[in-house]
N, C-alpha and C positions, 0 to 999 in steps of 0.2 A: 229747749233742744238746741244743741250746738252742732253745726255742720262745719267741717274743717277740710280745707284743701291746701296742703303744702305743695308748692310748685316751683320748679326751676325751668326756665325756657319752655313754657307750655303753650305758646301762642297757637299752635296748630289745633288744639282740642279744648282749650280752656273755656271758650265761649259756649261750646256744646255742654260742657260739664256744668257751668253756671246756670245755663238755661234749664237743665234738668232739675236743678234745685229749686229754681223759681217756679217750675211747673208742678211741684209737689201738691197733692191734695191736702196734706197736712201743712199748715202755714205758720204755726207757732214756733219759729226758729230764728236763730241768729246764724250768720254765715261768715266765717273768718277765712280769708285767703292769705296764706303765709308765703310771701314772695322771697325766694332764696337768692337774692342778688341776680335776678334774671337779666340777660343782655339782649333779649328780643322784645317783642311787643307785649309780653305778659303783663307788666305793670299797667300799661296803657289800657289794655282790655279790662283788667280788674277794676281800674278807676272809673271806666265808663259805666260799668254796672253799679258800682258803689254810689255813684252820683245819682242814679235813678232809684235806688232802693236803700233806705237807711238801715235795713237789717244786715246789709253787707258791709263789712269793714276789712281793711287791709293792714296786715302787719308786715313791715319791711325789715328783714334781717340786716343788722349792721355789718355782718360779714358772711361770706359763703360758708355753709356747713354741709356735712354729709346728709344723705337722704334720710336716714333714721333719726339723726339729731334734729333735722328739720321737722320730722314728725313729732318729736318730743316738744319742740317749740310750739307747734300747732296745738297739742293737747294742753299746754299751759295757758292758752288763750281762752279756755272755757270759762264762761261767766259763772259766778256763784249760784245764780238762779237756775242754771241748766240741770235738768234731771238726767238727761241722756246726751250722748254725743255720737257723731257719725263721721268717719273719715270718708272722703270721696277724692280719690287721686285725680289729678288734672287731666289724665288721659281717659278717664272713665266717666260714666254717667249713670243716673238713676232712672228707673221707670217711675211714672207719676205716683203710684200708690206705695212706693217703697217705705218712706218714713212712717206713713199712717199705719200700715200693716205691722211694722216692727214695734212701734210705740203701743199700739193696741194690745199686742201680745205681752209686752213688758208690763203694762199697767194691770193686766189681768193676773199676772203671776209675779209677785214681788221677790220671790227667791231667785228669779232669773237675772243674770248679770250680763250675758252675751246673747244676742239674737242673730241668727244667720238665716240664709234663704238659698234657694236655687239662684244661679247666676249665669249669665252668658260670658264666656271667654272667647272673644272674637265671634265665631259662629256656632260654638258648641255650648250646650247646657251642661253645667258642672255642679258639683257638690250636691248630688241627687241620691245619696246612698241611704238616707234615713227612711224608714218605712212610713208611709202615709197611714193614718193622719197624726202621727206622733208630733206634738208641738213643744212639750217640756220634758226634758230628760235630766237625770242626775248628772251633774258636772263630772263627778268622779267616774261614773260609768262611761261617759262619753270619752274621757281621756284614757281610761283603761282600754276600751275598745280600739281607740286610735293606735295605741302602742301594739296591740295584738293583731293589727292588720285589718281592722274594721274600716268602715267608710270615713273618708276625710270630710269633715263638715265645717271646718273653721273658715273655709273660703279665702277671700282676699280681704285686706283692710276695707276696701270699698263695700264689700258684701255683708259686713257686720255692723250692728249697733251695740254700743256698750253703755252700761250704767255709769254715769259721770262720777259717782262716789268711788268707783274702783280706780278711776284715773287719778282723782285727787289724793288718794291715800298713798300714791307712789311718787317719789321725788322725780323719777324718770320712768315714764310708762314703758318705753322700749329699752331693752338691753342693746345698746348700740354696737356692741362687739359681735352680736349674733346676727347674721344676715337673714335669719328667719325669726327675728324678734317678735313679729306679729303673732306667730304660732306659740312661741315661748310664753308670752304674756297670757294667752288663753289657758295653757296648762297651769299657770300660776293662779289666775283668778278662780278657775273651776275647782280648786281644792275645796272650796267652801260655798260655792254658789252653783246654781243650775244653768242649763243651756236651753235656749229657746230656738225654735225653727219654724219659719213660715214656708209652707209648701207652695211657693209661687216664685216665678222668675222676677226678681226685683232690681237687679243691677247688671251693668255691663262692665267687664274688665277687659281692657285692650292689651293685647300682647303684640309687640313688634320687635324688630331686629335690635333696637337699642335698649330694649327693656331689661330690667334686672332679672326677670324671669328667664330670658334667653341666656344670660350669663349663668344663671343657676343650673340650667340644663347642660351647658358646655363644661362647667367646672364641677358638676355633681354636688352642689352645695346642699341639696336635699338630704344626701347621705350624711353629711356632716351635721346638719340640723337635727336629724333623727338621733345621732349619737350624743349630741349635746343635751337634747331634751331628755333622753333616756338617763343620762348621768345625773341630771338635776332633779328629775321628777319621777323616774322609773320606779323607785322604791316607795314613792308616795301612793302610786296607783296599782302596783303589781305585787303579787306575793313572790316569794323567793324563786320558786320554780318558773313562774311566768317571766320574771326579770331575767333569769339566766337564759331561758330559751329565746327571749326577745333580743337580748344582748348578742348572743351567738349568731342569730340570724342577721342582725343589723351589721355586724362587723364583716360577716361573710359577703353580704351584698356590696358593702363598701369596697372591700378588696377585690371583688370580682369586677367592679366598675374600674378601679385603678389598673387592674390587669389588662382589661380591654383597651384602656388608654395607652398603656405601655406597648401593647401589641400593635396598635394602629398608629402609634407615634403621637407624642405630646411634647410641647416645648418646655424649656427650663422653668418658665414662669408658672406653668401648671403645677409642677412638682413643688416649687417653692411655696406656692399658695397653700397646698395641702400640708406641707411640713409646718408652716406657721399656724394654720388653723388648729391642727392637732395639738401643737405645743400650747396654744392658748387654753385648750381644754384640759391640759395635763396629760396628754398622750404623746407618743412618738410614732413616726411612720416606720412600720416594720417591713423591710424590703422583702423578707421571706414571704410575707403575706401577699405582696404584689406579684412575686414570681410564681407562686403556687398555681393560681388560676391560668397564668400564661402557659405554664408547662402542661396543664390539663387540656387546654385548648389545642396546643401543638400535638399532643398525643392523640387527641380526638381526630385532628386533621390527618394524622399519619395512619391510624388504624381503622378509621371509618370513612373511607373515600366516598362511598355512596351517599352517606349522610351529608358530607361536606359539599358534594356536587349539588344536592338538593337545596342546601342553604344558599349557595351561590346563585342557583337558578331563581330562587324565590326573591333574592335581592334585586336581580336583574329585571324581574318582571314587574317591580313596583313602579 
């Protein structure tokens, strides 16, 4: 079992992360900490633990790389003997039974390639949409339901365990061009494998102002991720009618988001980001699509003043 922590300037939480791995009830693991040219005490902290436990080793990058490239470097550190691997981001930590429960499920069901669980995101329990006591589900059905608006079960990289053979068969596990590459690779793997789920809170994922998740909310990268995954894998999991309906709904949500950003003001960098991301996927930004929801909102304000006043009152009461 390989546990991986790619990290850059993680001195605030790295010790807690490492301690959570050391406290696992399942102890047959190696732990690789990939230091991405940190300028704080990250390396010092990692070395202190590595000196105490020979199962911990440190890989120091020769140059600074992006977050997802660092993740790929971490996956390449998996030893040939490892049957499973688990990412644990340096800001996050594991509950003591995490690895044991996930490995237990994987060993009992060889068709399973990805195992998820409930997880804490700050103070909220997330990824709790699967009916109890379902533990093994068709990968194709999980992905189909995800596209059709079903529960999101893939969690975060910290909340999943992956069969190591699925990592080894890919030259780069993450598609570094996609900000939601951790989700994309789930769609890719589950074309031919099953998904396992442990109905227990096993991980903690930290969200704070500097986090990538905060950037994603401000820039709406979830919408872009959905469009990219739909383009790559939609026809794999959906029939023609489902694909058409899902595509129309996804584009409508995306342009509604852009329209709201236009109405409330966004800087040049926001629009340049979306133009570049769409171009990378083979699309172009349709300004008519942005204007349409803005006009609809303005007409609603004009002809439904009572509804508008209720919206304002609701916002002020928060």
